[in-house]
TINU-116158 format. One record per residue (C-alpha): x, y, z. Coordinates in steps of 0.5 Angstrom, whole numbers, plus 500, padded with zeros to 3 digits. Example, Ala and Ser with C-alpha at 12.3 -4.5 7.8 and 13.67 -1.06 7.14 Angstrom:
2
525491516;527498514;
This chain:
482
518279669;514273672;509270668;501272669;499265671;502258671;497253668;497250675;495256678;489257673;486250674;486252682;483258681;477256677;477249679;477246672;479239669;486240666;487236659;494235657;500238660;499245663;504250661;509253666;508260664;502264661;503271659;496274658;488272658;484273652;477272649;478274642;482270637;484276633;488280638;491274642;498274643;503268643;503265650;496267652;490263655;484263651;477263654;472261649;466265652;459265649;457272648;450274645;453274638;459269637;461263641;468263643;469255642;468257634;474260634;479255638;483253632;484261630;486262637;491256637;494259630;495265634;499262639;495260645;498256650;492254653;484254652;479254657;473251654;466248656;465241658;459240653;463243647;469238649;467233644;467238638;474240640;477233641;482233635;486239638;492238641;493244645;492244653;485245656;482247662;475244662;469248666;462248666;461255664;467259661;465266663;464263671;471261670;473268668;470271674;473265678;480267675;479275676;477273684;483269685;487275682;484280687;485275692;493275691;494282690;497287695;495293690;491299692;485298688;480304686;474303682;470309678;463309676;458315674;454317669;460321665;467321666;468314668;473313663;477319663;478319670;480312670;485314664;487320668;489315674;493310670;497316667;498320674;499313678;504311673;509316676;509312683;508305681;506300677;499301674;494296672;487299669;482296664;482297657;477302653;471301657;471294660;466295665;461290665;460283667;465280662;470286662;471287669;473280671;477280664;481286667;482283674;484276671;489280667;492284673;499282675;501280682;506285683;501291681;502297686;495300683;489298680;484302677;477299675;471302671;465300673;458301669;451299669;445301665;440297670;439296677;443291681;449291675;454294679;453290686;456283683;462287679;464291685;464285690;469282685;474288685;473290693;476297692;480301697;477307694;470308690;469314686;463317683;464322678;457325677;450323677;446324670;440322666;444316663;440310661;434313664;429309660;431303665;429308671;424311674;428318675;435320676;435319684;434311682;440312678;444315684;441309688;444304683;451307682;451307690;452300690;459301689;460302696;457296698;464292697;469297699;474294703;474296711;478302712;476304705;474311702;468314698;470319694;464323691;463330687;461335692;458339686;453334684;446335686;446328689;452328694;447328700;444321697;450318695;454320702;448317706;449311702;456310703;455311710;450306710;454301707;459302712;464306708;469309714;471315710;467319705;470325702;468330697;471333691;469339686;468347687;464347693;466350699;466344703;469340699;475336702;479336695;477343692;478346686;480353687;482357681;482355673;485357667;483354660;487354654;485351647;488344649;488344656;487347663;492349669;489349675;490350683;487345688;487344695;488337697;486336704;488344706;495344702;495348695;497344689;498346682;497342676;496342668;492337664;492337656;484336656;480342655;473343659;471344666;468337666;475335665;478339670;473336675;475329673;483331674;481333681;478326682;484323680;488327685;484326690;484319689;492319689;492323695;488317699;492312696;498315699;501317693;507322692;503328690;508332687;510326682;503325681;501332679;507333675;505326671;498329670;500334665;500328660;492327662;489328655;482326652;481319649;479318642;471319642;472322648;474329646;480328642;482333638;485333631;487339626;485337619;487341613;482344608;484346601;484353604;487352611;486348617;480347622;479343628;475337629;473335636;471327637;466326642;463320638;463315643;457316648;452322650;447324655;444330657;450332662;456330657;453334651;452340656;460339657;461338650;458344648;461348653;468346650;466348643;463354645;469356649;474354643;476360638;475359631;480362626;478367620;471366618;470360621;464357625;463353631;459347628;455342633;454335630;449332635;446325635;441321639;442320646;439313647;436309653;432315655;425312655;419316655;423322657;427322651;423327647;423332653;431331654;433332647;428338646;432341653;438341649;436347646;438351652;445349652;446352645;448359644;446362638;451367638;457362639;455356635;454358627;451351625;448345628;447338625;443333628;442326626;437321629;430320630;430323637;434329635;428331631;425334638;432339638;431341631;424343633;426347639;432351636;430358634;429359626;434364626;440358627;442354621;440347623;440341619;437334621;438328618;435321620;441317619;449318619;449316612;445322610;448327614;455325612;455329605;452335609;458335614;463334609;461339604;460344609;466344613;471350611;478353614;477356621;472352623;471348629;467341629;464338635;461331634;457328640;452322640;451315643;456310640;451306637;448312632;455311629;457318629;464315629;463314622;463322621;470323624;473317620;470321614;473327616;480324617;480321611;478327607;482332610;489330612;492332619;495339619;501341622;500343630;500350632;502352639;497352645;492358645;488361651;481361650;479363657;482367663;482365670;475362672;
């Protein structure tokens, strides 16, 4: 396999000054000395908390073949013998490297944004398109001002398909990122009140997401959720940006890529979709109608990319939720097993609604209960109290036995829920943890959902540490044809 870069190519890409003998083959790009693998180039980026230059020695010990460093930091690094490329700004050098990688690539490029479902759709595309070619996609949620150029810089020249997640929490943040990516297909999964604290209203969020259309390649495609209330706004924005082809996916009667029939199971779904007039049957190992919607977007983008749809739909059966985004764990209590649904990575009103739908459609065993553990949704600004209180509408007292709430904003939901429900509210994850671990019992289904910085993932870790993994049981239906 060819090296990712040569030293000479990197020097040219970033217009840097070489110091020492440039390596012939560079196997990868790293910005973290802890995860750097031998042969990779280390970009010493200065972040909000750490300066990569402070970890140059650690990067060399880990096997870095090349350092990319800032000119004014060079005197402090003078004793290092590893080859270097010296630049005015390391982050800008990473951006330039990403742009060079995009320029040399002949891959079909897909970019994904939206208020929810970005990572699931990106991972679904990685899974499905791997059946028909080599796929390069961003790690985790590398979707910001350093994650996108890093993902580009890591893209091998021989890639067939590349998938980029593009995020934002302020207006104007998508524009420079999509300008680097220049997608052939731009997907908007859905629009919802995420990061609403930085916007006047949800329409402004839609306008910011629509920046993804501005750098779609000539002859390219915009793929929009036809069921979304902001479809027409996004469609107009795409056409105004010069996108030649605008398509809708979803259940709407006018969707080009239409969900026709769905059957939900405990750990997944089977569905029929009409792809530009042709029926296609597929399965996924991820429960919830929102995951089926994401799968339709995956199939639609694959179709627009010219992929073999029989092979893509077959591969889609391996689409499953990621850790923190719906991954399921069957854990063993002393009296029997219970199910943990890990949704701890992020939360906004739309994603909590989807997660509650999954919880309330999941069967319990014996005397088990459905336990919703919900933490604060952040970045909602002046709308926060009202949006937290409105979550009461998503919780069915007949289906959910216990609601555990954490964070100061969730107090509004605690006050909005009926007195007949068992509701516990705590200010911090540390205070809630003993409540949860002492409450759970055999047969329960526990769903944990919150914005990442609340730290609800610690509740997931606590349960998994306290209760060992149980033997898996066969997939069971929880819903009929829908």
